[in-house]
N, C-alpha and C positions, 0 to 999 in steps of 0.2 A: 446608268447603264452599268455600273459595277466597277468603274475604274477610279481608284483614289489617288492616282498619280499626281494630279493637279493639286489636290488637298495636301499630300505630304510634301509637295515642293513649295507650299506657301503661296500658291498662285490663284486661289479662289478668292479673289479681291476685286473690288471696283476701284481700288487706289491705282491711278494710272502710272505712278512711279514703280509699282511691282511689275509692270508689263513694259517698261522702258528699254529700248534697245538702242544704245548709243550710235552704232554703225547705221541702223535704219533712220535714226534722227538726222545724223549728218548727211545721209543720202537725200532725205527729204529737203534739207536746206539748199544743198548744192545741185541736186539733179532732179528736184521736184517729184520724187518717187521714194517712199520710204515704207517702213513697216514697224511694227511693235514685237516684242518677244513672244513667240507662239506659246500657248499654254500646252504643257507636255502632256500627252496621253500614251497609254500603253494598250494597244488594241487586244492584247492577249488577256487583258483582265475584263474585257467586255463579256456579259453573259452570252451574247450573240455577236460575234466578231464583226461580220459583214453589216448587220444593221447598225451596230454602234458606231463603225467607222463612217458609214453613210450619214447617219443623223448628226454626228458631230461635225462632219465636214460641210453639211448643209445648215448648221446653226448660224454661221456667219452671214451667208446670203439670205436666210430667211430673216434674219434680225435687221439686214439692210432694207428689205422689202417692207417689214413692219414699220420701220422708221419712216420709210417713204410714205406709206398709207396714213400714218399719225399725222405726219407734216401736211399731207394733203387736207386731212379732216380740219386740222388747225388753220391752214390756209383758207379753207372755205369759211370757217367761223371768222377770221380776221377779215376776210373780203367782204363779209356782210357788213362789218362796221365801217369799212373804207369805201366801199362800192367799187366794183371790179372796173367799171368803165373810167372812173376818175384815177383808179390805180395804174392801169396799163397805159394810160393815155399820157400820164405825167410821171413816169418813173424817175426823171431826173430830179424831182423835188425831194424824193426820198426823206420824208419826215415822219416821226411818230410810227403809226402803224404801217406806213408804206415800208419802212425798213424792215419791220417784222415780216411783212408779206413777202418781200424779196428774199429774205433770209430763208423763209419757209419754202419758197419755190427752189432755191439752190439746194436746200437740204434734200428735197425730192429728187433732183437732178443728179446729185452727187451719191445719194444712197442707191438709186437705180443703177447708175454707172458702176459703182463698187460691186453691187450684186452680180452684175453681168461679167465684169472683169474676173471676180474670184471664181466664176464658174468655168473659165477657160480651163481645159484640161492638160495644163503644163504645170508641173511642180515648180514651186512650192504651193500653187494655188489650190483652193479646195476642190475645184473641178477635177483635178488630176486624182484626188484621193477617192472621189465617188467613182470615176472611171475605172480605176485600178480594181476596184471590188467586182466589177462585172467582166474583167479580163480573164481568159484562161491562164493557167499556171505558167507556161512557157512564155507567152506574151507579156504577162505581168512581170516576170524575171527580166525580160529584155528591157522593159519600161523602166524598171528600177535601176538597171545597169546604166542607163543614159541620164538618169535623173540628176547626177552631179553636173551635167552640162546644161541642164534645163534653164537654170538661172540666166545664163548667157543668152540662150534663145529668147527667153522672156524679155530681157533688157533690149534685144534686137528689134522684137516685135513692138515694144513701146516705143522706142526711138525712130524707127523707120515709119510708124503709123501704118503698117500694112494691113492691120485688122481694123482700123479706124472706121472705115465705111460699114463694116458689119456690126461693130460695138455701138456705133451712133445709130444705126438703123434699129437694133435691137432695144436700145435705150428708148428711143421714140415710140417704138411699138409698145413697150411696157409701160411707159409714162402715160400714154394716152388714156387708158382705162382709170389709172390712178388720178389723173387730173380730172376725169370725169366725175370722181366722187365729189369734187369741189362744187359741181352744179346741183348735186342733190342736197346739199346742206343749206 
């Protein structure tokens, strides 16, 4: 996209310690909600600013979707070895491939859930970056003015569970076609 900021910051790495955020880690331990250090970008360096911001913002949710689909494919393959009837009728035994199958199923659930959650249009989530690229200037400016308070709003939403019915419904809606992949394998 033309932005070298992450490269110059030494953040183009798969090493998890490069992306470690102590506060995010501690919050994960104590509040069951955490984060990694975000990879820095400078939208002014993009060749096409709007397109660059949108694509970078959608990279995480699209990666979550891809991981869910890959997990579904692997679940289908593992299910052929275990036998789905035996698998889901005797989940408590959790031996061998059963453990793998259960892990793959939860990988699908978690990745679809993360994808949907990250698309909520509240900063610092990816959905807010996509939304702001479509807002007119005055409204975008107001949106940025309130961004410093958005994390508190996000925490309130998480802990009250006010969006849970919507998020759970969307997760089920998106998971169904992904799990249908399992039947084709």
